N, C-alpha and C positions, 0 to 999 in steps of 0.2 A: 223559755226557749225562743219565744217570739221576739223578745227584746234583743237577745243576743244576735239573732239572724238580722234583725233590722239594723243593729249597730254595725255588724260586719258589712252590710250593704252600703251603709253610709261611709264607712272607712274605705271601701273599694271605690266609691264615687269620688271621694276626696283624693285618693291616690291617683286616679285617672286625671282629675283636674290638675293636680300638682305636676304630673308628668307633662301634660299638655302645656302648662304654663312655662315649664323649664325648656321644653322644645321650642316654644314660640320665642322666648327670650334668646335662646341660642341662635335661632335662624335670623332674628333681627340683628343681633350683635355680629354675626357672621357676614350679613349683608353690608352692614356699616364698615366692617373691617375691609371687606373686598373693595368697597367704593373708595375708601381711604388709600388702600394699597394701589389701586388703579390710578388714582389721581397723582400719586407721588412717583410711580414708576413710568407713567406714560411720557413725561417730558424727557426723561433719561433715555427711554427706548427710541424716541424720535431723534435725539441727538446721535445715538449709536448707529442708526440707519444711515445717517449722513456721512459716516466715516468711510473714507476710501484709502486703504492702506498704501496703495501705490502713489497716489497724489500726496498724501501726508508725508511719506518717506522722501519724495522728491522735494517738497517744501522744506523739510528739515535739513536736507543736504544743502539746499541753497542758503538757508539761514545760517548754517554752521560754516559755510564757505569751504566745504571739503572738495567741491567740484568733482566728485566721483560718484556717479550714479551707475551702479552695477546692477545688472538684472538679478533678481532674486526669485526663487520659486516660492510663491505665496500659498501653495496648496497646504491644507492642514489635514 
């Protein structure tokens, strides 16, 4: 009976250590993925913040030489 109880305790300890290891690896990988995603999305986000629909539309009209800039309701 003593050996069985001792074995069960060791198995429980191993199970807890295994779970801890998996959680640790998951958090590390998640952190690395978040850092990678942030580094790839940030430049795109910065470029999107510079977009001015009215100015870009006016530039397009001039480049295409349509010479008609009509007011447009830009609300979404």
